[in-house]
PyMOL commands that place a pseudoatom at each C-alpha (Angstrom):
pseudoatom trace, name=CA, resn=MET, resi=1, chain=A, elem=C, hetatm=0, pos=[47.717, 75.728, -68.418]
pseudoatom trace, name=CA, resn=PRO, resi=2, chain=A, elem=C, hetatm=0, pos=[46.948, 75.951, -64.339]
pseudoatom trace, name=CA, resn=LEU, resi=3, chain=A, elem=C, hetatm=0, pos=[47.101, 79.822, -64.960]
pseudoatom trace, name=CA, resn=THR, resi=4, chain=A, elem=C, hetatm=0, pos=[44.780, 79.586, -67.118]
pseudoatom trace, name=CA, resn=SER, resi=5, chain=A, elem=C, hetatm=0, pos=[42.541, 77.515, -64.946]
pseudoatom trace, name=CA, resn=LEU, resi=6, chain=A, elem=C, hetatm=0, pos=[42.812, 79.805, -62.224]
pseudoatom trace, name=CA, resn=LEU, resi=7, chain=A, elem=C, hetatm=0, pos=[42.180, 83.091, -64.017]
pseudoatom trace, name=CA, resn=LEU, resi=8, chain=A, elem=C, hetatm=0, pos=[38.828, 81.624, -65.239]
pseudoatom trace, name=CA, resn=GLY, resi=9, chain=A, elem=C, hetatm=0, pos=[38.068, 79.868, -61.911]
pseudoatom trace, name=CA, resn=ALA, resi=10, chain=A, elem=C, hetatm=0, pos=[38.244, 82.973, -60.505]
pseudoatom trace, name=CA, resn=ALA, resi=11, chain=A, elem=C, hetatm=0, pos=[36.684, 85.303, -63.116]
pseudoatom trace, name=CA, resn=LEU, resi=12, chain=A, elem=C, hetatm=0, pos=[33.655, 82.780, -62.827]
pseudoatom trace, name=CA, resn=PHE, resi=13, chain=A, elem=C, hetatm=0, pos=[33.837, 82.804, -59.150]
pseudoatom trace, name=CA, resn=LEU, resi=14, chain=A, elem=C, hetatm=0, pos=[33.818, 86.479, -58.675]
pseudoatom trace, name=CA, resn=ALA, resi=15, chain=A, elem=C, hetatm=0, pos=[30.907, 86.876, -61.751]
pseudoatom trace, name=CA, resn=GLY, resi=16, chain=A, elem=C, hetatm=0, pos=[28.717, 84.331, -60.217]
pseudoatom trace, name=CA, resn=LEU, resi=17, chain=A, elem=C, hetatm=0, pos=[29.088, 85.441, -57.047]
pseudoatom trace, name=CA, resn=THR, resi=18, chain=A, elem=C, hetatm=0, pos=[28.189, 89.159, -58.077]
pseudoatom trace, name=CA, resn=LEU, resi=19, chain=A, elem=C, hetatm=0, pos=[25.122, 88.093, -59.645]
pseudoatom trace, name=CA, resn=ALA, resi=20, chain=A, elem=C, hetatm=0, pos=[24.184, 85.551, -56.490]
pseudoatom trace, name=CA, resn=THR, resi=21, chain=A, elem=C, hetatm=0, pos=[24.343, 87.939, -53.960]
pseudoatom trace, name=CA, resn=ASP, resi=22, chain=A, elem=C, hetatm=0, pos=[22.874, 90.555, -56.074]
pseudoatom trace, name=CA, resn=TYR, resi=23, chain=A, elem=C, hetatm=0, pos=[25.548, 93.021, -55.508]
pseudoatom trace, name=CA, resn=ARG, resi=24, chain=A, elem=C, hetatm=0, pos=[24.374, 96.489, -55.963]
pseudoatom trace, name=CA, resn=GLY, resi=25, chain=A, elem=C, hetatm=0, pos=[21.516, 95.009, -58.034]
pseudoatom trace, name=CA, resn=ALA, resi=26, chain=A, elem=C, hetatm=0, pos=[23.877, 93.222, -60.515]
pseudoatom trace, name=CA, resn=ALA, resi=27, chain=A, elem=C, hetatm=0, pos=[21.221, 90.493, -60.916]
pseudoatom trace, name=CA, resn=GLY, resi=28, chain=A, elem=C, hetatm=0, pos=[18.629, 93.204, -62.077]
pseudoatom trace, name=CA, resn=MET, resi=29, chain=A, elem=C, hetatm=0, pos=[20.816, 95.157, -64.379]
pseudoatom trace, name=CA, resn=PHE, resi=30, chain=A, elem=C, hetatm=0, pos=[21.827, 91.875, -65.896]
pseudoatom trace, name=CA, resn=ALA, resi=31, chain=A, elem=C, hetatm=0, pos=[18.377, 90.910, -66.577]
pseudoatom trace, name=CA, resn=ASN, resi=32, chain=A, elem=C, hetatm=0, pos=[17.065, 94.071, -67.935]
pseudoatom trace, name=CA, resn=THR, resi=33, chain=A, elem=C, hetatm=0, pos=[20.051, 94.594, -70.176]
pseudoatom trace, name=CA, resn=PHE, resi=34, chain=A, elem=C, hetatm=0, pos=[20.446, 91.088, -71.302]
pseudoatom trace, name=CA, resn=LEU, resi=35, chain=A, elem=C, hetatm=0, pos=[17.240, 89.532, -70.962]
pseudoatom trace, name=CA, resn=ASP, resi=36, chain=A, elem=C, hetatm=0, pos=[15.195, 92.436, -72.293]
pseudoatom trace, name=CA, resn=PRO, resi=37, chain=A, elem=C, hetatm=0, pos=[13.818, 91.467, -75.888]
pseudoatom trace, name=CA, resn=ASN, resi=38, chain=A, elem=C, hetatm=0, pos=[12.748, 94.981, -76.515]
pseudoatom trace, name=CA, resn=GLN, resi=39, chain=A, elem=C, hetatm=0, pos=[16.853, 95.969, -76.917]
pseudoatom trace, name=CA, resn=GLY, resi=40, chain=A, elem=C, hetatm=0, pos=[16.562, 93.513, -79.990]
pseudoatom trace, name=CA, resn=ASP, resi=41, chain=A, elem=C, hetatm=0, pos=[15.407, 94.748, -83.241]
pseudoatom trace, name=CA, resn=ARG, resi=42, chain=A, elem=C, hetatm=0, pos=[12.481, 97.160, -82.867]
pseudoatom trace, name=CA, resn=ALA, resi=43, chain=A, elem=C, hetatm=0, pos=[11.621, 96.765, -86.815]
pseudoatom trace, name=CA, resn=ILE, resi=44, chain=A, elem=C, hetatm=0, pos=[9.928, 93.666, -85.511]
pseudoatom trace, name=CA, resn=LEU, resi=45, chain=A, elem=C, hetatm=0, pos=[8.146, 94.803, -82.736]
pseudoatom trace, name=CA, resn=ARG, resi=46, chain=A, elem=C, hetatm=0, pos=[6.956, 97.638, -84.922]
pseudoatom trace, name=CA, resn=HIS, resi=47, chain=A, elem=C, hetatm=0, pos=[5.694, 95.224, -87.308]
pseudoatom trace, name=CA, resn=TYR, resi=48, chain=A, elem=C, hetatm=0, pos=[3.804, 93.756, -85.008]
pseudoatom trace, name=CA, resn=ALA, resi=49, chain=A, elem=C, hetatm=0, pos=[2.488, 96.484, -83.506]
pseudoatom trace, name=CA, resn=ARG, resi=50, chain=A, elem=C, hetatm=0, pos=[1.296, 97.969, -86.779]
pseudoatom trace, name=CA, resn=ARG, resi=51, chain=A, elem=C, hetatm=0, pos=[-1.069, 95.098, -87.301]
pseudoatom trace, name=CA, resn=GLY, resi=52, chain=A, elem=C, hetatm=0, pos=[-2.468, 95.193, -84.153]
pseudoatom trace, name=CA, resn=ILE, resi=53, chain=A, elem=C, hetatm=0, pos=[-0.977, 91.515, -83.181]
pseudoatom trace, name=CA, resn=ASP, resi=54, chain=A, elem=C, hetatm=0, pos=[0.230, 91.654, -79.400]
pseudoatom trace, name=CA, resn=HIS, resi=55, chain=A, elem=C, hetatm=0, pos=[3.540, 90.216, -79.515]
pseudoatom trace, name=CA, resn=PRO, resi=56, chain=A, elem=C, hetatm=0, pos=[4.816, 88.024, -76.301]
pseudoatom trace, name=CA, resn=GLU, resi=57, chain=A, elem=C, hetatm=0, pos=[8.044, 89.951, -76.306]
pseudoatom trace, name=CA, resn=LEU, resi=58, chain=A, elem=C, hetatm=0, pos=[5.913, 93.628, -75.575]
pseudoatom trace, name=CA, resn=HIS, resi=59, chain=A, elem=C, hetatm=0, pos=[5.190, 92.003, -72.023]
pseudoatom trace, name=CA, resn=HIS, resi=60, chain=A, elem=C, hetatm=0, pos=[8.752, 92.449, -70.612]
pseudoatom trace, name=CA, resn=PHE, resi=61, chain=A, elem=C, hetatm=0, pos=[7.863, 94.958, -68.507]
pseudoatom trace, name=CA, resn=ASN, resi=62, chain=A, elem=C, hetatm=0, pos=[5.279, 93.574, -66.683]
pseudoatom trace, name=CA, resn=GLU, resi=63, chain=A, elem=C, hetatm=0, pos=[7.014, 90.313, -65.954]
pseudoatom trace, name=CA, resn=ALA, resi=64, chain=A, elem=C, hetatm=0, pos=[10.682, 92.156, -65.103]
pseudoatom trace, name=CA, resn=PRO, resi=65, chain=A, elem=C, hetatm=0, pos=[10.250, 91.905, -61.304]
pseudoatom trace, name=CA, resn=ARG, resi=66, chain=A, elem=C, hetatm=0, pos=[10.565, 88.150, -61.774]
pseudoatom trace, name=CA, resn=HIS, resi=67, chain=A, elem=C, hetatm=0, pos=[13.611, 88.103, -63.936]
pseudoatom trace, name=CA, resn=PRO, resi=68, chain=A, elem=C, hetatm=0, pos=[16.292, 88.527, -61.463]
pseudoatom trace, name=CA, resn=ARG, resi=69, chain=A, elem=C, hetatm=0, pos=[15.259, 85.497, -59.428]
pseudoatom trace, name=CA, resn=PRO, resi=70, chain=A, elem=C, hetatm=0, pos=[16.702, 82.969, -61.901]
pseudoatom trace, name=CA, resn=VAL, resi=71, chain=A, elem=C, hetatm=0, pos=[19.607, 85.043, -62.673]
pseudoatom trace, name=CA, resn=ARG, resi=72, chain=A, elem=C, hetatm=0, pos=[20.619, 85.063, -59.134]
pseudoatom trace, name=CA, resn=ILE, resi=73, chain=A, elem=C, hetatm=0, pos=[20.118, 80.793, -58.800]
pseudoatom trace, name=CA, resn=GLY, resi=74, chain=A, elem=C, hetatm=0, pos=[22.584, 80.859, -62.097]
pseudoatom trace, name=CA, resn=GLY, resi=75, chain=A, elem=C, hetatm=0, pos=[24.606, 83.154, -60.254]
pseudoatom trace, name=CA, resn=GLY, resi=76, chain=A, elem=C, hetatm=0, pos=[25.124, 80.443, -58.189]
pseudoatom trace, name=CA, resn=PHE, resi=77, chain=A, elem=C, hetatm=0, pos=[25.721, 77.568, -60.561]
pseudoatom trace, name=CA, resn=VAL, resi=78, chain=A, elem=C, hetatm=0, pos=[28.244, 79.985, -62.345]
pseudoatom trace, name=CA, resn=SER, resi=79, chain=A, elem=C, hetatm=0, pos=[29.723, 80.651, -59.078]
pseudoatom trace, name=CA, resn=ALA, resi=80, chain=A, elem=C, hetatm=0, pos=[30.089, 76.726, -58.128]
pseudoatom trace, name=CA, resn=VAL, resi=81, chain=A, elem=C, hetatm=0, pos=[31.511, 76.097, -61.910]
pseudoatom trace, name=CA, resn=GLY, resi=82, chain=A, elem=C, hetatm=0, pos=[34.234, 78.572, -61.269]
pseudoatom trace, name=CA, resn=LEU, resi=83, chain=A, elem=C, hetatm=0, pos=[35.107, 76.742, -57.682]
pseudoatom trace, name=CA, resn=VAL, resi=84, chain=A, elem=C, hetatm=0, pos=[35.708, 73.945, -59.891]
pseudoatom trace, name=CA, resn=PHE, resi=85, chain=A, elem=C, hetatm=0, pos=[38.059, 75.760, -61.828]
pseudoatom trace, name=CA, resn=LEU, resi=86, chain=A, elem=C, hetatm=0, pos=[39.685, 77.169, -59.558]
pseudoatom trace, name=CA, resn=SER, resi=87, chain=A, elem=C, hetatm=0, pos=[40.303, 74.053, -57.470]
pseudoatom trace, name=CA, resn=GLY, resi=88, chain=A, elem=C, hetatm=0, pos=[41.574, 72.401, -60.378]
pseudoatom trace, name=CA, resn=GLY, resi=89, chain=A, elem=C, hetatm=0, pos=[44.127, 74.702, -61.392]
pseudoatom trace, name=CA, resn=VAL, resi=90, chain=A, elem=C, hetatm=0, pos=[45.413, 74.735, -57.672]
pseudoatom trace, name=CA, resn=LEU, resi=91, chain=A, elem=C, hetatm=0, pos=[45.643, 71.423, -57.889]
pseudoatom trace, name=CA, resn=SER, resi=92, chain=A, elem=C, hetatm=0, pos=[47.489, 71.399, -61.044]
pseudoatom trace, name=CA, resn=LEU, resi=93, chain=A, elem=C, hetatm=0, pos=[50.051, 73.742, -59.622]
pseudoatom trace, name=CA, resn=VAL, resi=94, chain=A, elem=C, hetatm=0, pos=[50.404, 71.478, -56.679]
pseudoatom trace, name=CA, resn=ARG, resi=95, chain=A, elem=C, hetatm=0, pos=[50.920, 68.159, -58.401]
pseudoatom trace, name=CA, resn=GLY, resi=96, chain=A, elem=C, hetatm=0, pos=[53.273, 69.758, -61.139]
for i in range(1, 96): cmd.bond("trace and resi %d" % i, "trace and resi %d" % (i + 1))
show_as sticks, trace
zoom trace
């Protein structure tokens, strides 16, 4: 069990640190890949476009520059959770 906590903590910490520091544009890449609704079902977007309805998901690229900031903040939280798991794994190794 301590090994699982150590590995999970290290993985979460490193992933969160990468997002929080925006290493090589990781936050922007994450926002464009996972938070882009245009990556989803294109049939639904075509359905709205044919009827002339202005669907809010089509405005992603207008708002895209604001998306990396919350991703970086979330990366900081993920990094903190990773540190909690990492310290819990270390404590269980030292005690056991």
